[in-house]
GUDOPA-932791 format. One record per residue: x, y, z of N, C-alpha, C, O, CB in turn; residue number from 1. Coordinates in steps of 0.2 Angstrom, whole numbers, plus 2048, in hexadecimal, padded with zeros to 3 digits. Atoms other than C-alpha are relative to their C-alpha. Glycine has a CB too. Example, Ala and Ser with C-alpha at 12.3 -4.5 7.8 and 13.67 -1.06 7.14 Angstrom:
% GUDOPA-932791
{neast->804, nnorth->7FA, nup->800, caeast->83E, canorth->7EA, caup->827, ceast->804, cnorth->806, cup->800, oeast->809, onorth->805, oup->803, cbeast->7FB, cbnorth->800, cbup->806, i->1};
{neast->7FC, nnorth->7FA, nup->7FF, caeast->844, canorth->7FB, caup->824, ceast->7FC, cnorth->805, cup->803, oeast->7FF, onorth->80B, oup->804, cbeast->802, cbnorth->802, cbup->7F9, i->2};
***
This chain:
% GUDOPA-932791
{neast->7FE, nnorth->804, nup->805, caeast->764, canorth->B05, caup->6F3, ceast->802, cnorth->7F9, cup->802, oeast->806, onorth->7F9, oup->807, cbeast->806, cbnorth->804, cbup->7FB, i->1};
{neast->7FE, nnorth->806, nup->7FE, caeast->766, canorth->AF3, caup->6F4, ceast->805, cnorth->7FD, cup->7FB, oeast->807, onorth->800, oup->7F6, cbeast->7FA, cbnorth->7FB, cbup->800, i->2};
{neast->7FB, nnorth->803, nup->804, caeast->773, canorth->AE7, caup->6ED, ceast->7FF, cnorth->7FF, cup->7F9, oeast->803, onorth->801, oup->7F5, cbeast->802, cbnorth->7F9, cbup->804, i->3};
{neast->802, nnorth->801, nup->807, caeast->76A, canorth->AE3, caup->6DD, ceast->800, cnorth->806, cup->7FC, oeast->802, onorth->806, oup->7F7, cbeast->7F9, cbnorth->7FC, cbup->800, i->4};
{neast->800, nnorth->7F9, nup->803, caeast->768, canorth->AF5, caup->6D9, ceast->807, cnorth->803, cup->7FF, oeast->808, onorth->805, oup->7FA, cbeast->7FC, cbnorth->805, cbup->804, i->5};
{neast->7F9, nnorth->7FE, nup->801, caeast->77A, canorth->AF9, caup->6DC, ceast->803, cnorth->7FC, cup->7FA, oeast->806, onorth->7FF, oup->7F6, cbeast->804, cbnorth->7FF, cbup->807, i->6};
{neast->7FD, nnorth->804, nup->805, caeast->77F, canorth->AEB, caup->6D1, ceast->7FD, cnorth->801, cup->7F9, oeast->801, onorth->801, oup->7F4, cbeast->7FF, cbnorth->7F8, cbup->801, i->7};
{neast->803, nnorth->7FF, nup->807, caeast->773, canorth->AEF, caup->6C3, ceast->803, cnorth->807, cup->7FE, oeast->805, onorth->807, oup->7F8, cbeast->7F8, cbnorth->801, cbup->801, i->8};
{neast->7FD, nnorth->7FA, nup->802, caeast->779, canorth->B01, caup->6C3, ceast->807, cnorth->800, cup->7FE, oeast->80A, onorth->803, oup->7FA, cbeast->7FF, cbnorth->806, cbup->806, i->9};
{neast->7F9, nnorth->801, nup->801, caeast->78B, canorth->AFC, caup->6C4, ceast->801, cnorth->7FD, cup->7F9, oeast->805, onorth->7FF, oup->7F5, cbeast->803, cbnorth->7FC, cbup->805, i->10};
{neast->800, nnorth->804, nup->806, caeast->788, canorth->AF0, caup->6B5, ceast->7FF, cnorth->805, cup->7FA, oeast->801, onorth->804, oup->7F5, cbeast->7FC, cbnorth->7FB, cbup->800, i->11};
{neast->801, nnorth->7FB, nup->805, caeast->782, canorth->AFF, caup->6AB, ceast->805, cnorth->805, cup->7FF, oeast->805, onorth->80A, oup->7FB, cbeast->7F9, cbnorth->803, cbup->801, i->12};
{neast->7FA, nnorth->7FB, nup->800, caeast->792, canorth->B09, caup->6AE, ceast->800, cnorth->805, cup->805, oeast->805, onorth->809, oup->806, cbeast->800, cbnorth->803, cbup->7F9, i->13};
{neast->800, nnorth->7FB, nup->7FB, caeast->78D, canorth->B13, caup->6BD, ceast->806, cnorth->7FF, cup->805, oeast->806, onorth->7F9, oup->807, cbeast->7F9, cbnorth->801, cbup->803, i->14};
{neast->7FB, nnorth->801, nup->7FB, caeast->79B, canorth->B16, caup->6C9, ceast->800, cnorth->805, cup->806, oeast->803, onorth->804, oup->80B, cbeast->807, cbnorth->801, cbup->7FD, i->15};
{neast->801, nnorth->7FB, nup->7FB, caeast->796, canorth->B25, caup->6D3, ceast->7FA, cnorth->7FE, cup->805, oeast->7F4, onorth->7FF, oup->803, cbeast->7FF, cbnorth->807, cbup->7FD, i->16};
{neast->805, nnorth->801, nup->7FB, caeast->78D, canorth->B1F, caup->6E2, ceast->800, cnorth->804, cup->807, oeast->7FE, onorth->802, oup->80C, cbeast->800, cbnorth->7F8, cbup->802, i->17};
{neast->800, nnorth->7FB, nup->7FA, caeast->791, canorth->B2D, caup->6EE, ceast->7FA, cnorth->803, cup->802, oeast->7F6, onorth->805, oup->7FD, cbeast->806, cbnorth->805, cbup->7FF, i->18};
{neast->806, nnorth->7FD, nup->7FD, caeast->783, canorth->B34, caup->6F9, ceast->7FA, cnorth->7FC, cup->7FF, oeast->7F5, onorth->7FE, oup->801, cbeast->7FF, cbnorth->806, cbup->7FC, i->19};
{neast->806, nnorth->804, nup->800, caeast->778, canorth->B25, caup->6F6, ceast->7FF, cnorth->7FC, cup->806, oeast->804, onorth->7FB, oup->80A, cbeast->801, cbnorth->7FB, cbup->7FA, i->20};
{neast->802, nnorth->804, nup->7FA, caeast->76F, canorth->B1C, caup->704, ceast->7FF, cnorth->7F8, cup->7FE, oeast->7FB, onorth->7F7, oup->7FA, cbeast->7F9, cbnorth->802, cbup->803, i->21};
{neast->801, nnorth->808, nup->801, caeast->772, canorth->B09, caup->704, ceast->7FC, cnorth->7FD, cup->806, oeast->7FD, onorth->7FF, oup->80C, cbeast->808, cbnorth->7FD, cbup->800, i->22};
{neast->804, nnorth->803, nup->7FB, caeast->765, canorth->AFF, caup->70D, ceast->802, cnorth->7F9, cup->801, oeast->7FE, onorth->7F5, oup->805, cbeast->7F9, cbnorth->801, cbup->7FE, i->23};
{neast->7FE, nnorth->807, nup->7FF, caeast->76E, canorth->AEE, caup->70C, ceast->808, cnorth->800, cup->802, oeast->80C, onorth->802, oup->7FD, cbeast->7FF, cbnorth->7FC, cbup->7F9, i->24};
{neast->7F9, nnorth->800, nup->7FE, caeast->77E, canorth->AED, caup->716, ceast->804, cnorth->7FA, cup->7FE, oeast->80A, onorth->7FA, oup->800, cbeast->800, cbnorth->801, cbup->807, i->25};
{neast->7FC, nnorth->806, nup->802, caeast->783, canorth->ADC, caup->70F, ceast->802, cnorth->800, cup->7F9, oeast->7FE, onorth->7FE, oup->7F5, cbeast->7FB, cbnorth->7FA, cbup->802, i->26};
{neast->7FD, nnorth->800, nup->806, caeast->78E, canorth->ADF, caup->701, ceast->806, cnorth->7FC, cup->7FF, oeast->80B, onorth->7FE, oup->7FB, cbeast->802, cbnorth->808, cbup->7FE, i->27};
{neast->7FA, nnorth->805, nup->800, caeast->79A, canorth->AD1, caup->703, ceast->801, cnorth->7FD, cup->7F9, oeast->7FC, onorth->7FB, oup->7F6, cbeast->7FF, cbnorth->7FA, cbup->805, i->28};
{neast->7FE, nnorth->802, nup->807, caeast->7A3, canorth->ACC, caup->6F3, ceast->7FE, cnorth->804, cup->7FA, oeast->7FF, onorth->802, oup->7F5, cbeast->7FC, cbnorth->7F9, cbup->7FF, i->29};
{neast->802, nnorth->7FC, nup->805, caeast->79C, canorth->ADA, caup->6E9, ceast->806, cnorth->803, cup->7FD, oeast->80B, onorth->805, oup->800, cbeast->7FC, cbnorth->806, cbup->803, i->30};
{neast->7FB, nnorth->7FC, nup->804, caeast->7A7, canorth->AE2, caup->6DB, ceast->7FE, cnorth->807, cup->7FE, oeast->7FA, onorth->808, oup->7FA, cbeast->802, cbnorth->7FB, cbup->7FA, i->31};
{neast->801, nnorth->7F9, nup->802, caeast->7A7, canorth->AF5, caup->6DB, ceast->806, cnorth->803, cup->7FE, oeast->807, onorth->809, oup->800, cbeast->7FD, cbnorth->803, cbup->806, i->32};
{neast->7F9, nnorth->7FD, nup->802, caeast->7B8, canorth->AF8, caup->6D3, ceast->7FE, cnorth->807, cup->7FD, oeast->7FA, onorth->808, oup->7F9, cbeast->803, cbnorth->7FB, cbup->7FB, i->33};
{neast->800, nnorth->7FA, nup->802, caeast->7BA, canorth->B0A, caup->6D0, ceast->7FA, cnorth->805, cup->802, oeast->7F9, onorth->80A, oup->7FF, cbeast->800, cbnorth->800, cbup->7F9, i->34};
{neast->806, nnorth->7FC, nup->7FE, caeast->7AA, canorth->B10, caup->6D9, ceast->802, cnorth->806, cup->805, oeast->807, onorth->805, oup->808, cbeast->7FB, cbnorth->7FB, cbup->803, i->35};
{neast->800, nnorth->7FB, nup->7FB, caeast->7A8, canorth->B20, caup->6E2, ceast->7FB, cnorth->800, cup->805, oeast->7F5, onorth->800, oup->804, cbeast->7FF, cbnorth->807, cbup->7FC, i->36};
{neast->805, nnorth->801, nup->7FA, caeast->7A0, canorth->B1D, caup->6F3, ceast->802, cnorth->806, cup->805, oeast->800, onorth->805, oup->80B, cbeast->801, cbnorth->7F9, cbup->803, i->37};
{neast->7FE, nnorth->7FA, nup->7FC, caeast->7A6, canorth->B2E, caup->6FA, ceast->7FB, cnorth->802, cup->805, oeast->7F5, onorth->803, oup->803, cbeast->803, cbnorth->806, cbup->7FC, i->38};
{neast->805, nnorth->7FE, nup->7FB, caeast->79D, canorth->B33, caup->70A, ceast->7FB, cnorth->7FC, cup->802, oeast->7F6, onorth->7FE, oup->806, cbeast->7FE, cbnorth->807, cbup->7FE, i->39};
{neast->806, nnorth->804, nup->7FE, caeast->791, canorth->B25, caup->70B, ceast->801, cnorth->7FD, cup->807, oeast->806, onorth->7FC, oup->80A, cbeast->800, cbnorth->7FA, cbup->7FB, i->40};
{neast->801, nnorth->803, nup->7FA, caeast->78B, canorth->B1E, caup->71B, ceast->800, cnorth->7F8, cup->7FF, oeast->7FB, onorth->7F5, oup->7FD, cbeast->7FA, cbnorth->802, cbup->804, i->41};
{neast->800, nnorth->807, nup->801, caeast->791, canorth->B0C, caup->71B, ceast->802, cnorth->7FC, cup->807, oeast->806, onorth->7F7, oup->807, cbeast->806, cbnorth->7FE, cbup->7FB, i->42};
{neast->7FF, nnorth->802, nup->7F9, caeast->792, canorth->B09, caup->72E, ceast->7FD, cnorth->7F9, cup->800, oeast->7F7, onorth->7F7, oup->7FE, cbeast->7FD, cbnorth->804, cbup->805, i->43};
{neast->802, nnorth->807, nup->7FF, caeast->791, canorth->AF6, caup->732, ceast->7FF, cnorth->7FC, cup->7FA, oeast->7FB, onorth->7F7, oup->7FA, cbeast->7FA, cbnorth->800, cbup->805, i->44};
{neast->800, nnorth->804, nup->806, caeast->792, canorth->AF1, caup->720, ceast->804, cnorth->7FA, cup->800, oeast->80A, onorth->7FA, oup->803, cbeast->801, cbnorth->805, cbup->7FA, i->45};
{neast->7FC, nnorth->806, nup->800, caeast->798, canorth->AE0, caup->71C, ceast->803, cnorth->7FF, cup->7F9, oeast->7FF, onorth->7FE, oup->7F4, cbeast->7FC, cbnorth->7FA, cbup->802, i->46};
{neast->7FD, nnorth->800, nup->807, caeast->7A4, canorth->AE1, caup->70D, ceast->806, cnorth->7FB, cup->7FF, oeast->80A, onorth->7FC, oup->7FB, cbeast->803, cbnorth->807, cbup->7FF, i->47};
{neast->7FB, nnorth->806, nup->800, caeast->7AE, canorth->AD1, caup->710, ceast->801, cnorth->7FE, cup->7F9, oeast->7FC, onorth->7FD, oup->7F5, cbeast->7FF, cbnorth->7FB, cbup->805, i->48};
{neast->7FF, nnorth->803, nup->806, caeast->7B6, canorth->ACB, caup->700, ceast->7FE, cnorth->805, cup->7FA, oeast->7FE, onorth->803, oup->7F4, cbeast->7FD, cbnorth->7F9, cbup->7FF, i->49};
{neast->802, nnorth->7FC, nup->806, caeast->7B0, canorth->ADA, caup->6F6, ceast->806, cnorth->803, cup->7FC, oeast->80B, onorth->803, oup->7FF, cbeast->7FC, cbnorth->807, cbup->804, i->50};
{neast->7FB, nnorth->7FD, nup->804, caeast->7BA, canorth->AE1, caup->6E8, ceast->7FF, cnorth->807, cup->7FF, oeast->7FA, onorth->80A, oup->7FC, cbeast->800, cbnorth->7FC, cbup->7F9, i->51};
{neast->800, nnorth->7F9, nup->800, caeast->7BD, canorth->AF3, caup->6EB, ceast->806, cnorth->804, cup->7FE, oeast->809, onorth->808, oup->801, cbeast->7FE, cbnorth->802, cbup->807, i->52};
{neast->7F9, nnorth->7FD, nup->803, caeast->7CC, canorth->AF7, caup->6E0, ceast->7FE, cnorth->807, cup->7FE, oeast->7F9, onorth->808, oup->7FA, cbeast->802, cbnorth->7FC, cbup->7FA, i->53};
{neast->801, nnorth->7F9, nup->803, caeast->7CE, canorth->B0A, caup->6DD, ceast->7FA, cnorth->803, cup->802, oeast->7F7, onorth->807, oup->7FE, cbeast->801, cbnorth->800, cbup->7F9, i->54};
{neast->807, nnorth->7FD, nup->7FE, caeast->7BE, canorth->B0E, caup->6E7, ceast->802, cnorth->806, cup->805, oeast->807, onorth->806, oup->809, cbeast->7FC, cbnorth->7FA, cbup->804, i->55};
{neast->800, nnorth->7FA, nup->7FB, caeast->7BC, canorth->B1F, caup->6F0, ceast->7FB, cnorth->7FF, cup->806, oeast->7F5, onorth->7FF, oup->804, cbeast->7FF, cbnorth->806, cbup->7FC, i->56};
{neast->804, nnorth->800, nup->7FA, caeast->7B5, canorth->B1D, caup->702, ceast->802, cnorth->806, cup->804, oeast->802, onorth->806, oup->80A, cbeast->801, cbnorth->7F9, cbup->803, i->57};
{neast->7FE, nnorth->7FA, nup->7FC, caeast->7BB, canorth->B2E, caup->707, ceast->7FB, cnorth->803, cup->804, oeast->7F5, onorth->804, oup->801, cbeast->803, cbnorth->806, cbup->7FB, i->58};
{neast->805, nnorth->7FD, nup->7FB, caeast->7B2, canorth->B35, caup->716, ceast->7FA, cnorth->7FB, cup->801, oeast->7F5, onorth->7FE, oup->803, cbeast->7FE, cbnorth->807, cbup->7FE, i->59};
{neast->805, nnorth->804, nup->800, caeast->7A7, canorth->B26, caup->715, ceast->7FF, cnorth->7FE, cup->808, oeast->804, onorth->7FD, oup->80B, cbeast->800, cbnorth->7F9, cbup->7FC, i->60};
{neast->800, nnorth->803, nup->7F9, caeast->7A0, canorth->B20, caup->726, ceast->800, cnorth->7F9, cup->800, oeast->7FC, onorth->7F5, oup->7FE, cbeast->7F9, cbnorth->802, cbup->803, i->61};
{neast->7FE, nnorth->807, nup->801, caeast->7A8, canorth->B0F, caup->728, ceast->800, cnorth->7FD, cup->807, oeast->803, onorth->7F7, oup->807, cbeast->806, cbnorth->7FF, cbup->7FC, i->62};
{neast->800, nnorth->803, nup->7F9, caeast->7A6, canorth->B0C, caup->73B, ceast->7FE, cnorth->7F9, cup->800, oeast->7F8, onorth->7F8, oup->7FE, cbeast->7FD, cbnorth->804, cbup->805, i->63};
{neast->802, nnorth->807, nup->800, caeast->7A6, canorth->AF9, caup->73D, ceast->7FE, cnorth->7FD, cup->7FA, oeast->7FB, onorth->7F8, oup->7FA, cbeast->7FB, cbnorth->7FF, cbup->805, i->64};
{neast->801, nnorth->803, nup->806, caeast->7A6, canorth->AF6, caup->72B, ceast->805, cnorth->7FA, cup->7FF, oeast->80B, onorth->7FB, oup->802, cbeast->801, cbnorth->805, cbup->7FA, i->65};
{neast->7FC, nnorth->805, nup->801, caeast->7AD, canorth->AE5, caup->727, ceast->803, cnorth->7FF, cup->7F9, oeast->7FF, onorth->7FE, oup->7F4, cbeast->7FD, cbnorth->7F9, cbup->802, i->66};
{neast->7FD, nnorth->801, nup->806, caeast->7BA, canorth->AE3, caup->719, ceast->805, cnorth->7FA, cup->800, oeast->809, onorth->7FA, oup->7FC, cbeast->804, cbnorth->807, cbup->7FF, i->67};
{neast->7FC, nnorth->806, nup->800, caeast->7C1, canorth->AD2, caup->71C, ceast->801, cnorth->7FD, cup->7F9, oeast->7FC, onorth->7FC, oup->7F6, cbeast->7FD, cbnorth->7FB, cbup->805, i->68};
{neast->7FE, nnorth->802, nup->807, caeast->7CA, canorth->ACC, caup->70D, ceast->7FE, cnorth->804, cup->7FA, oeast->7FD, onorth->801, oup->7F5, cbeast->7FE, cbnorth->7F8, cbup->7FF, i->69};
{neast->802, nnorth->7FC, nup->805, caeast->7C4, canorth->ADA, caup->703, ceast->806, cnorth->803, cup->7FC, oeast->80B, onorth->804, oup->7FF, cbeast->7FC, cbnorth->806, cbup->802, i->70};
{neast->7FB, nnorth->7FE, nup->804, caeast->7CE, canorth->AE0, caup->6F4, ceast->800, cnorth->808, cup->800, oeast->7FB, onorth->80B, oup->7FD, cbeast->800, cbnorth->7FE, cbup->7F9, i->71};
{neast->801, nnorth->7F9, nup->800, caeast->7D2, canorth->AF2, caup->6F8, ceast->806, cnorth->804, cup->7FD, oeast->808, onorth->809, oup->7FF, cbeast->800, cbnorth->802, cbup->808, i->72};
{neast->7FA, nnorth->7FD, nup->803, caeast->7E1, canorth->AF6, caup->6ED, ceast->7FE, cnorth->807, cup->7FD, oeast->7F9, onorth->807, oup->7F9, cbeast->803, cbnorth->7FB, cbup->7FA, i->73};
{neast->801, nnorth->7F9, nup->802, caeast->7E2, canorth->B09, caup->6EA, ceast->7F9, cnorth->803, cup->802, oeast->7F7, onorth->808, oup->7FF, cbeast->801, cbnorth->800, cbup->7F8, i->74};
{neast->806, nnorth->7FD, nup->7FD, caeast->7D2, canorth->B0B, caup->6F4, ceast->802, cnorth->806, cup->804, oeast->807, onorth->806, oup->807, cbeast->7FC, cbnorth->7FB, cbup->804, i->75};
{neast->7FF, nnorth->7FA, nup->7FC, caeast->7D1, canorth->B1C, caup->6FC, ceast->7FB, cnorth->800, cup->806, oeast->7F5, onorth->802, oup->805, cbeast->7FF, cbnorth->807, cbup->7FC, i->76};
{neast->804, nnorth->801, nup->7FA, caeast->7CB, canorth->B1A, caup->70E, ceast->801, cnorth->806, cup->804, oeast->7FF, onorth->806, oup->80A, cbeast->802, cbnorth->7FA, cbup->803, i->77};
{neast->7FF, nnorth->7FA, nup->7FC, caeast->7D0, canorth->B2C, caup->714, ceast->7FA, cnorth->802, cup->804, oeast->7F4, onorth->803, oup->801, cbeast->803, cbnorth->805, cbup->7FC, i->78};
{neast->805, nnorth->7FD, nup->7FC, caeast->7C5, canorth->B32, caup->722, ceast->7FB, cnorth->7FA, cup->803, oeast->7F6, onorth->7FC, oup->806, cbeast->7FC, cbnorth->804, cbup->7FC, i->79};
{neast->805, nnorth->805, nup->7FD, caeast->7BC, canorth->B21, caup->726, ceast->804, cnorth->7FC, cup->805, oeast->80A, onorth->7FB, oup->805, cbeast->7FE, cbnorth->7FB, cbup->7FA, i->80};
{neast->7FD, nnorth->804, nup->7FA, caeast->7BE, canorth->B16, caup->735, ceast->7FD, cnorth->7F9, cup->7FF, oeast->7F7, onorth->7F8, oup->7FE, cbeast->7FE, cbnorth->803, cbup->807, i->81};
{neast->802, nnorth->807, nup->801, caeast->7BD, canorth->B03, caup->733, ceast->802, cnorth->7FC, cup->805, oeast->808, onorth->7FC, oup->807, cbeast->802, cbnorth->7FE, cbup->7F9, i->82};
{neast->7FF, nnorth->805, nup->7FB, caeast->7BC, canorth->AF5, caup->73F, ceast->7FC, cnorth->7FA, cup->7FE, oeast->7F7, onorth->7FB, oup->7FB, cbeast->7FF, cbnorth->802, cbup->807, i->83};
{neast->804, nnorth->806, nup->802, caeast->7B6, canorth->AE3, caup->73D, ceast->800, cnorth->7FB, cup->806, oeast->7FD, onorth->7F6, oup->806, cbeast->802, cbnorth->7FD, cbup->7FA, i->84};
***
């Protein structure tokens, strides 16, 4: 799933993106407030300045994902490892 598809589905009210394969790691500045990204492989994703308020990233693979200046208020990152 690419950035445009994510945004299209999000705009229609979809919030459950768990278990989906993302093929575009450049999600900088994206607003996914309230989304469920549980268990997704997001290794080496670039999420700088992303708005990820109240997002679930439980058990997501986040190795070397970049969250510089991302809004992560109430985000659940349990089980993920992040570095940038």
